[in-house]
Backbone bond lengths (Angstrom), bond angles and torsions (degrees), N, CA, C in turn:
res aa  C-N    CA-C-N  psi(-1)  N-CA   C-N-CA  omega(-1)  CA-C   N-CA-C  phi
1 M - - - 1.445 - - 1.522 107.95 -
2 S 1.318 116.25 132.40 1.453 119.61 -178.99 1.524 110.22 -82.24
3 K 1.294 113.99 154.98 1.455 120.61 -179.19 1.528 109.37 -76.90
4 P 1.337 117.80 133.26 1.462 118.67 178.71 1.519 110.72 -67.13
5 P 1.347 116.55 153.29 1.459 118.06 179.89 1.521 111.01 -65.55
6 K 1.324 115.58 154.18 1.456 120.41 178.27 1.516 109.87 -64.88
7 M 1.317 115.84 135.45 1.450 120.83 177.49 1.524 108.53 -84.36
8 M 1.317 116.20 128.43 1.451 120.84 -179.05 1.522 109.57 -116.40
9 S 1.321 116.31 150.51 1.461 121.85 179.73 1.528 110.44 -56.50
10 Y 1.313 116.58 -42.67 1.456 121.35 -179.20 1.530 111.03 -61.52
11 F 1.328 116.36 -40.61 1.464 120.81 179.15 1.533 110.23 -62.20
12 L 1.326 116.73 -41.73 1.466 120.11 177.81 1.531 110.52 -62.70
13 F 1.314 116.36 -39.92 1.469 121.30 176.60 1.532 110.22 -60.55
14 M 1.343 116.26 -46.14 1.471 120.38 179.51 1.518 111.46 -59.86
15 Q 1.335 116.40 -44.37 1.464 119.54 -178.91 1.521 111.30 -65.56
16 E 1.320 116.82 -36.54 1.460 120.19 177.24 1.532 110.24 -65.15
17 Q 1.331 117.01 -42.99 1.462 120.87 179.15 1.524 110.87 -64.36
18 R 1.328 116.58 -37.28 1.473 120.81 178.03 1.527 110.36 -57.60
19 K 1.331 116.14 -38.41 1.476 120.62 -179.32 1.528 112.21 -79.18
20 L 1.333 116.97 -35.02 1.463 120.93 -173.32 1.527 114.68 -82.02
21 V 1.315 117.18 -39.30 1.461 120.24 -172.86 1.526 109.79 -89.50
22 P 1.347 116.19 122.05 1.476 119.29 179.02 1.537 110.48 -60.40
23 G 1.316 115.77 135.88 1.458 120.76 178.61 1.517 114.37 90.73
24 W 1.330 118.17 -9.57 1.466 120.02 -178.92 1.530 112.95 -94.23
25 A 1.309 116.88 -7.26 1.469 120.42 -176.03 1.524 112.45 -61.71
26 N 1.329 116.67 -34.00 1.471 119.92 -176.30 1.525 113.47 -99.95
27 K 1.310 116.99 10.10 1.468 120.27 179.11 1.529 109.59 -72.88
28 S 1.337 115.28 146.41 1.472 119.11 174.41 1.525 108.01 -71.35
29 N 1.327 116.95 165.62 1.467 120.09 179.20 1.527 111.71 -60.91
30 N 1.330 117.04 -38.21 1.471 120.11 178.95 1.524 111.16 -65.24
31 E 1.335 116.55 -44.39 1.464 120.01 178.28 1.524 110.66 -63.44
32 L 1.334 115.34 -43.60 1.462 120.41 -179.06 1.529 110.59 -63.25
33 Q 1.310 116.46 -40.49 1.466 119.96 179.01 1.528 110.59 -62.62
34 A 1.317 116.89 -41.85 1.471 120.31 179.23 1.529 110.90 -63.03
35 L 1.320 116.91 -35.11 1.461 120.67 179.17 1.527 112.16 -76.86
36 C 1.321 116.25 -35.90 1.473 120.75 -175.12 1.522 113.68 -82.88
37 D 1.321 117.05 -26.29 1.467 120.28 -177.01 1.533 113.17 -51.14
38 P 1.338 118.46 -52.53 1.469 117.97 -179.42 1.532 112.43 -63.77
39 L 1.319 116.34 -34.68 1.475 119.81 179.61 1.524 110.77 -66.73
40 W 1.330 116.24 -42.45 1.459 121.59 -179.54 1.531 110.36 -63.26
41 R 1.321 115.94 -41.96 1.471 120.59 -178.46 1.530 111.76 -65.01
42 K 1.329 116.46 -27.73 1.470 120.72 -179.44 1.528 112.34 -79.79
43 L 1.332 117.52 -17.71 1.468 119.90 -179.02 1.528 110.23 -67.19
44 D 1.330 116.08 140.86 1.462 118.16 175.24 1.529 109.36 -86.12
45 K 1.314 116.64 175.64 1.472 121.61 -175.15 1.522 112.67 -59.94
46 T 1.324 116.85 -38.86 1.474 118.89 -178.68 1.520 110.95 -67.20
47 E 1.333 117.48 -36.54 1.463 120.07 177.83 1.531 110.61 -69.45
48 K 1.323 116.98 -38.67 1.473 120.10 178.41 1.529 111.12 -68.98
49 E 1.329 115.71 -28.13 1.474 120.23 179.04 1.532 110.73 -60.36
50 K 1.327 116.75 -33.94 1.479 121.60 177.52 1.528 109.78 -56.19
51 Y 1.321 116.46 -43.21 1.467 120.68 -177.92 1.525 111.50 -75.55
52 K 1.326 117.05 -29.46 1.465 120.05 174.84 1.531 109.79 -66.21
53 K 1.336 116.16 -38.75 1.472 119.88 177.79 1.522 110.43 -67.74
54 M 1.327 116.50 -38.56 1.468 120.23 176.95 1.524 110.08 -62.60
55 K 1.337 116.13 -39.14 1.467 121.28 178.73 1.525 110.40 -62.34
56 K 1.343 116.47 -45.83 1.465 120.38 179.55 1.526 110.77 -62.79
57 A 1.331 116.64 -41.40 1.472 120.63 178.95 1.524 110.43 -63.95
58 H 1.334 116.31 -40.66 1.466 120.41 178.39 1.532 110.81 -63.88
59 K 1.325 115.64 -43.35 1.470 120.63 -179.94 1.530 110.53 -61.54
60 E 1.322 116.83 -42.54 1.467 120.96 179.19 1.526 110.82 -66.16
61 K 1.332 116.58 -40.23 1.470 121.01 178.65 1.531 110.21 -60.86
62 V 1.334 116.45 -44.88 1.468 120.78 179.13 1.526 110.08 -63.36
63 R 1.327 117.03 -41.60 1.466 120.74 179.31 1.529 110.86 -60.84
64 L 1.336 117.01 -44.92 1.459 120.78 179.70 1.525 111.50 -66.24
65 E 1.332 117.06 -39.72 1.467 120.24 176.97 1.520 111.03 -62.94
66 D 1.334 116.67 -40.71 1.467 120.41 177.53 1.522 110.65 -62.66
67 E 1.326 116.73 -44.83 1.470 120.68 178.71 1.519 110.70 -58.92
68 Q 1.327 116.95 -44.81 1.463 120.55 -179.72 1.518 111.00 -65.03
69 R 1.332 116.74 -41.80 1.459 120.22 -179.57 1.527 110.75 -63.45
70 F 1.345 116.13 -44.28 1.457 119.27 -179.37 1.524 111.46 -70.03
71 A 1.322 116.65 -36.37 1.466 120.14 178.92 1.523 110.27 -64.32
72 S 1.338 116.81 -33.99 1.461 119.59 -178.31 1.532 112.08 -71.34
73 V 1.343 117.43 -28.22 1.463 119.04 -179.88 1.525 112.53 -94.14
74 M 1.304 117.10 -18.12 1.459 120.89 179.01 1.524 108.62 -92.02
75 R 1.297 115.80 128.61 1.460 119.90 176.84 1.514 107.25 -107.58
76 V 1.312 115.93 117.63 1.461 119.66 -176.43 1.524 112.89 -81.66
77 D 1.339 117.72 -11.18 1.452 119.44 -177.87 1.532 112.53 -84.97
78 I 1.317 117.87 -6.01 1.462 122.03 -179.01 1.528 108.36 -117.70
79 K 1.327 115.71 130.73 1.459 120.02 176.91 1.519 108.24 -102.05
80 T 1.322 115.92 131.90 1.453 122.50 179.90 1.516 108.21 -130.55
81 K 1.322 116.00 133.02 1.458 119.83 175.58 1.514 107.94 -75.13
82 V 1.330 115.03 132.14 1.459 119.55 -179.91 1.517 109.94 -128.68
83 L 1.302 114.05 157.29 1.446 122.84 176.37 1.527 106.50 -111.87
84 V 1.321 116.59 123.98 1.462 119.78 179.75 1.520 108.06 -74.86
85 G 1.340 115.55 120.41 1.454 120.34 -177.76 1.509 112.96 -90.97
86 Q 1.324 116.23 -42.18 1.456 119.41 -175.73 1.525 108.51 -161.66
87 V 1.312 115.64 141.90 1.455 121.10 175.99 1.523 106.88 -115.85
88 D 1.335 115.69 106.52 1.466 120.29 178.89 1.522 110.46 -77.95
89 R 1.303 114.90 -47.09 1.469 123.70 178.13 1.522 105.55 -149.49
90 P 1.329 118.19 167.48 1.473 118.91 179.46 1.527 113.14 -57.34
91 D 1.334 117.72 -27.50 1.460 119.66 -179.26 1.530 112.84 -97.31
92 I 1.345 117.95 -0.64 1.465 121.15 177.01 1.522 108.27 -128.14
93 V 1.320 115.24 106.85 1.455 121.30 -179.69 1.523 107.96 -127.52
94 W 1.325 116.64 125.08 1.456 121.58 179.18 1.526 108.51 -91.53
95 V 1.309 116.51 126.75 1.459 120.79 -179.60 1.519 109.97 -128.51
96 T 1.330 114.89 157.70 1.455 122.43 175.83 1.517 107.40 -133.37
97 K 1.312 116.63 139.49 1.461 119.68 176.73 1.527 108.46 -63.66
98 V 1.324 116.15 136.67 1.463 121.25 -178.13 1.528 110.09 -56.92
99 R 1.315 116.88 -41.81 1.467 121.25 -179.03 1.534 110.74 -60.12
100 E 1.340 117.21 -41.69 1.458 120.68 178.82 1.528 111.03 -67.64
101 M 1.309 116.71 -39.13 1.461 120.78 179.26 1.524 110.86 -64.98
102 E 1.330 117.12 -39.59 1.462 120.80 177.87 1.521 110.54 -61.89
103 E 1.333 116.76 -37.94 1.466 121.04 178.49 1.528 110.34 -65.98
104 V 1.292 116.99 -41.17 1.467 120.87 177.75 1.522 109.92 -63.21
105 Q 1.329 116.91 -42.67 1.460 120.05 179.57 1.527 111.18 -63.19
106 K 1.327 117.81 -37.84 1.473 121.06 177.05 1.522 110.13 -62.26
107 Q 1.340 116.22 -44.34 1.462 120.31 -179.48 1.532 110.46 -64.00
108 L 1.330 116.32 -40.48 1.470 120.27 179.06 1.524 111.12 -66.04
109 A 1.319 117.52 -35.44 1.467 121.37 179.69 1.513 110.83 -63.91
110 K 1.324 117.32 -30.34 1.459 121.58 -179.70 1.537 112.03 -81.92
111 A 1.324 116.65 -15.45 1.459 120.45 -176.58 1.525 110.79 -70.37
112 V 1.304 115.27 145.71 1.449 122.03 178.26 1.526 107.56 -101.00
113 M 1.307 116.30 125.97 1.464 121.24 -179.08 1.513 108.97 -93.34
114 V 1.316 117.23 129.64 1.452 122.40 175.81 1.520 108.86 -130.61
115 S 1.299 116.14 147.69 1.453 118.74 178.20 1.518 108.97 -87.13
116 L 1.306 115.30 145.74 1.461 119.95 178.08 1.516 109.52 -94.72
117 P 1.324 115.68 144.01 1.482 117.95 -178.24 1.512 111.68 -67.86
């Protein structure tokens, strides 16, 4: 699964304008950006703060949804031995069940290695 793009305050502003301004609903992202740029630049800090708060709320919502999704697939009542394959970040760790890895190693042991010309 690919990582969703980062949510930016400006993007939230653009999406809000797409819904609010008649005729902007069918604009492409490039067209919408050209229309929203001057409006965004005119906003003062307090108005932009609204979109920063929306961004934080969105980020928290995504985090909670991820936790729920992972909790639903993880069963805490079963213990499984795993082999850590790769650590991308502290919150992203790739693991493989030891039993599955042993099966892969058996298959590799049976493979015949040949050099290519």
